[in-house]
Every structure is written in C-alpha cells, then in structure tokens.
C-alpha positions in Angstrom: 11.1 -21.5 -70.9 12.9 -23.7 -68.5 16.7 -23.3 -68.2 19.0 -26.0 -67.0 22.7 -25.4 -66.2 25.1 -28.2 -66.9 28.8 -28.6 -66.2 29.7 -32.2 -67.2 29.0 -33.6 -63.8 26.7 -36.4 -63.0 24.5 -34.0 -60.9 24.3 -31.8 -64.0 23.1 -34.6 -66.1 20.5 -35.6 -63.5 19.3 -31.9 -63.5 19.0 -32.0 -67.3 16.9 -35.2 -67.0 14.6 -33.6 -64.4 14.3 -30.4 -66.4 13.4 -32.3 -69.5 10.6 -34.2 -67.8 9.3 -30.9 -66.3 9.4 -29.2 -69.8 7.5 -32.1 -71.3 4.7 -31.8 -68.7 4.5 -28.1 -69.1 4.7 -28.1 -72.9 7.4 -25.5 -72.7 10.8 -25.2 -74.4 14.0 -26.2 -72.6 17.3 -24.4 -72.9 20.5 -26.2 -71.9 23.3 -23.7 -70.9 26.9 -24.0 -69.9 29.2 -21.2 -68.8 32.7 -20.5 -69.8 35.2 -17.7 -69.1 34.3 -14.6 -71.1 37.8 -14.2 -72.5 37.6 -17.7 -74.0 34.2 -17.1 -75.6 35.4 -13.8 -77.1 38.9 -14.9 -78.2 39.7 -13.9 -81.8 40.7 -16.6 -84.3 44.4 -15.7 -83.9 46.3 -14.8 -80.7 48.6 -16.1 -78.0 45.8 -18.0 -76.2 43.8 -19.2 -79.3 44.6 -22.8 -78.7 43.5 -22.7 -75.1 40.3 -20.9 -76.0 39.6 -23.4 -78.7 40.2 -26.3 -76.3 37.8 -24.7 -73.7 35.1 -24.1 -76.3 35.4 -27.7 -77.5 35.1 -28.9 -73.9 32.0 -26.7 -73.4 30.4 -28.1 -76.6 31.0 -31.6 -75.3 29.4 -30.9 -72.0 26.3 -29.5 -73.7 26.2 -32.4 -76.2 26.2 -35.0 -73.4 23.3 -33.2 -71.7 21.4 -33.1 -75.0 22.0 -36.8 -75.5 20.6 -37.5 -72.0 17.6 -35.5 -72.7 17.0 -37.1 -76.1 17.1 -40.6 -74.6 14.4 -39.6 -72.1 12.2 -36.9 -73.7 12.5 -36.9 -77.4 9.5 -34.6 -78.0 10.7 -31.6 -76.0 11.8 -28.5 -77.9 15.4 -28.0 -76.8 18.0 -25.4 -77.6 21.4 -24.7 -76.1 23.7 -21.8 -75.4 27.1 -21.1 -74.0 27.1 -18.3 -71.4 30.1 -16.1 -70.9 31.4 -15.3 -67.4 31.0 -16.8 -64.0 28.4 -19.6 -63.8 26.5 -18.0 -60.9 26.2 -14.6 -62.5 25.4 -16.0 -65.9 22.7 -18.3 -64.7 21.0 -15.5 -62.6 21.0 -13.2 -65.6 19.6 -16.0 -67.9 16.9 -16.7 -65.4 15.4 -13.3 -66.0 13.6 -14.8 -69.1 12.9 -18.2 -67.5 9.9 -19.6 -65.6 12.2 -22.1 -63.9 16.0 -22.5 -63.4 17.3 -26.0 -62.7 20.8 -26.9 -61.5 22.5 -30.0 -60.0 23.4 -29.9 -56.3 27.1 -30.5 -56.9 29.4 -29.7 -59.8 32.8 -30.8 -61.0 34.6 -28.0 -59.1 33.2 -28.9 -55.7 35.4 -30.2 -52.9 34.9 -33.8 -52.0 32.7 -34.1 -48.9 30.7 -30.9 -49.5 27.0 -31.5 -49.8 26.1 -28.4 -52.0 28.1 -26.8 -54.7 28.9 -23.1 -54.9 26.8 -22.6 -58.1 23.7 -24.2 -56.6 24.1 -22.2 -53.4 24.9 -19.0 -55.4 21.7 -19.1 -57.6 19.1 -20.3 -55.1 17.5 -17.3 -53.5 19.3 -14.9 -55.9 17.7 -15.8 -59.2 14.5 -13.9 -60.2 12.8 -17.2 -61.0 12.1 -20.3 -59.0 15.2 -22.5 -58.7 15.1 -26.3 -58.5 18.3 -28.0 -57.1 18.4 -31.6 -58.1 20.2 -33.6 -55.4 18.3 -36.9 -55.7 15.8 -38.0 -58.3 12.5 -39.3 -56.9 11.6 -42.9 -57.5 8.9 -43.3 -60.2 5.4 -43.6 -58.8 6.0 -41.5 -55.7 3.4 -38.8 -56.4 3.8 -36.6 -53.4 5.0 -33.0 -53.2 5.8 -31.3 -49.9 5.6 -27.6 -49.2 6.9 -25.8 -46.1 4.4 -23.2 -44.9 5.1 -20.5 -42.4 2.3 -18.0 -43.1 4.7 -15.2 -44.0 3.7 -13.1 -47.1 7.1 -14.0 -48.7 6.0 -17.7 -48.5 2.9 -17.2 -50.6 4.8 -17.9 -53.9 6.1 -21.2 -52.6 2.5 -22.3 -51.7 1.2 -21.3 -55.1 4.1 -23.0 -56.9 3.6 -26.2 -54.9 -0.1 -26.4 -55.8 0.7 -25.8 -59.5 3.3 -28.6 -59.4 0.9 -31.0 -57.7 -1.7 -30.3 -60.3 0.8 -30.8 -63.1 2.1 -34.1 -61.7 -1.2 -35.4 -60.5 0.4 -35.6 -57.1 -0.9 -35.3 -53.5 0.3 -32.2 -51.7 1.5 -32.3 -48.1 1.5 -28.8 -46.6 3.7 -28.8 -43.5 4.0 -26.1 -40.8 6.7 -26.8 -38.2 7.0 -24.9 -34.9 9.1 -25.2 -31.9 8.1 -23.9 -28.5 10.9 -23.4 -25.9 10.8 -22.5 -22.3 13.6 -21.5 -19.9 16.4 -23.9 -19.9 15.9 -24.9 -23.6 13.2 -27.5 -23.0 10.5 -27.9 -25.5 7.0 -26.7 -24.6 3.8 -28.2 -25.9 1.3 -25.9 -27.5 -1.9 -25.3 -25.7 -5.1 -26.4 -27.5 -5.8 -22.8 -28.3 -2.4 -22.2 -29.7 -2.5 -25.4 -31.8 -5.9 -24.3 -33.2 -4.4 -21.0 -34.1 -1.5 -22.7 -36.0 -3.9 -24.9 -37.9 -6.0 -21.9 -38.8 -3.0 -20.1 -40.1 -2.0 -23.1 -42.2 -5.5 -23.4 -43.7 -5.7 -19.7 -44.4 -2.3 -19.8 -46.2 -3.6 -22.7 -48.4 -7.1 -21.3 -49.0 -6.5 -19.2 -52.2 -4.3 -21.7 -54.1 -6.7 -24.5 -53.1 -9.6 -22.7 -54.7 -7.6 -22.3 -57.9 -6.5 -25.9 -57.9 -9.6 -27.9 -56.6 -8.2 -31.1 -58.2 -5.3 -31.2 -55.8 -5.7 -33.4 -52.7 -4.1 -31.6 -49.8 -3.0 -33.0 -46.4 -2.2 -30.5 -43.7 0.4 -31.2 -41.0 1.2 -29.0 -38.0 4.2 -30.5 -36.3 6.1 -29.6 -33.1 9.8 -29.7 -34.2 12.6 -27.7 -35.9 11.5 -26.9 -39.5 14.7 -28.3 -41.0 14.3 -31.7 -39.2 10.5 -31.9 -39.9 10.8 -31.0 -43.6 13.8 -33.2 -44.1 11.8 -36.2 -42.8 8.8 -35.2 -44.9 11.0 -35.1 -48.0 11.9 -38.8 -47.8 10.2 -40.4 -50.8 8.7 -37.2 -52.1 8.9 -36.1 -55.7 9.7 -32.5 -54.7 10.2 -30.3 -51.6 9.1 -26.6 -52.1 10.3 -23.9 -49.7 10.4 -20.1 -49.8 13.8 -18.5 -50.1 13.3 -16.6 -46.8 11.1 -17.3 -43.7 9.7 -15.5 -40.8 12.7 -16.1 -38.6 15.4 -14.9 -41.1 17.2 -11.6 -40.8 16.2 -8.8 -43.1 18.7 -8.6 -46.0 19.5 -12.3 -46.1 19.2 -13.7 -49.6 18.7 -17.3 -48.6 17.1 -18.2 -45.3 18.6 -20.6 -42.8 15.9 -23.2 -43.3 16.0 -23.3 -47.1 19.8 -23.3 -47.0 19.9 -26.3 -44.7 17.3 -28.2 -46.7 19.3 -27.6 -49.9 22.1 -29.4 -48.1 20.1 -32.3 -46.5 16.7 -32.9 -48.2 16.2 -36.4 -49.7 14.6 -35.2 -53.0 14.9 -32.2 -55.4 14.3 -28.9 -53.7 12.5 -25.9 -55.2 13.4 -22.5 -53.8 10.8 -19.9 -54.6 11.7 -16.1 -54.3 9.2 -13.8 -52.6 6.8 -11.9 -54.9 8.5 -9.0 -56.7 7.7 -5.5 -55.5 5.8 -3.5 -58.0 
C-alpha cells in the first residue's frame, strides 16, 4: 500500500492529494495516518488527563477526516483506510513504512518554524524509512509529463533509476536522466572535461540506464551529462517536472550518513515533489 502522513497543514493535504493520484494509478490501497502522543492514545476512560486526551484524539480525528475529504473530492475510487499512530511522528512513520511500497509526506508541517524550507518530519523520514519516500513541496502542473532522475553510477543509486523508470511508465511520462559533474583545478576554477572523459561519463550514464531501459522499453529517455554542481543542475531540471527522483546517498557522501548532501539540498530547494530512494537492502 501507499501510506501518507497528514498533520492538518496545507502541505499535508497536498501530500494526501498526490498520494491519492499515485494510488489510483497503481491500483493499490491508500492508508492515511496521523501520529499523536502515545500517552494520549492509551489514556483510560477515567483519569486526571482524560479530557486532554479526548481533546487530542478529537483533533487527530479531524485532521484525518479533512485529508479523507480531500482525497474523496479528487479520487473517489481509491480504497482508503486510516489509522492513528502512537508516538513521535518520525518514528511512527518509519515503522509504518515497513509494510508500504511508498511513504508520502508534506514538506512542511504545522510545527515548523516560519522561514524553514523543510519540516523536521520530512527530513526525519527521508533516507531513514525502509521504503521510498516522496516529499511533496510543490504539486506539478497538469500536463507536464516529465520525470527527472539524478544518476551518479553508484550501486546505491540503482534503486532510484529503477523507481524513476517505473514512475515514467506509470505516468506515461518522458524520463530525463541527469548526471552532473564538476571538475576543479588549483585555485577553485572549473575545468572542462576532455573529449575522452566526457565519453566516459556518457558511457557510465548509459550503462546505469541499460537494465531498467530494457525492462521499460515504452519509456522515452533523454540523457544529460552536465558540467555543474549536482544540486544546481538537478534543481534547474526539476522546474516544471512532475517528479524528481534521487538516491538517499551518493558517491561523494561520507559512509554512515543517512541522507546525502545532494538529496538533502534538493528536498529543500527542488521545484517539484522529490522521491528519495534508499539503497538496495543487504541480504
């Protein structure tokens, strides 16, 4: 199933709308979840804080009901269920994602500070959840059938490429595969790649796409090798796209980091929803 976390914010409602469309296309159930403190969810009928717990549960029910109304207005045929999750939102969503094929959240919740681009929940689950995570920060305009995937050739990036092809096939969208590189020389000046180096980069990109392309021959793919910082290149590519797909960690990230610097920055600044795909699980 697809799981979407809602919190009563506008971003949460946009995430619910995006998740509903995705569930309809995939023909899969959608679960709408909202977290609340564990003590409130387990409060007995009588006690010193019963009224507070009842008020919190009623508020949680209202949040879920608003999301269900939004989904019903848009995708009436989707099988939808709802649940209240006890505990911290980040921990609860990560655990819930163990049985999901996709986890969807808004980029900013009610508890975020004004001026912050990314909420703590979105940042807390991206890269940590066992499933792909889509952070909805801006909904694509209808008719813009283009999906962008960042490709760096690392084994951990293979899942992102596979996910991007599957999404492009599902949405009848064109796939733009982008590899960004930056060559520097002494003094910090950019260095152009030699013809041989550029041929090598293009070969790496084509090789990374070869397997998924065979499995999805219906997807039209455009390959881009661009000299520039990956964040800047992929942010520009995301303008007008329906979805930007990145791996949770790249070649340049330190071992042990849960979320790489490029994916982190794109969650903050991309101009469309961003899918963060974890590396393949070790068997």
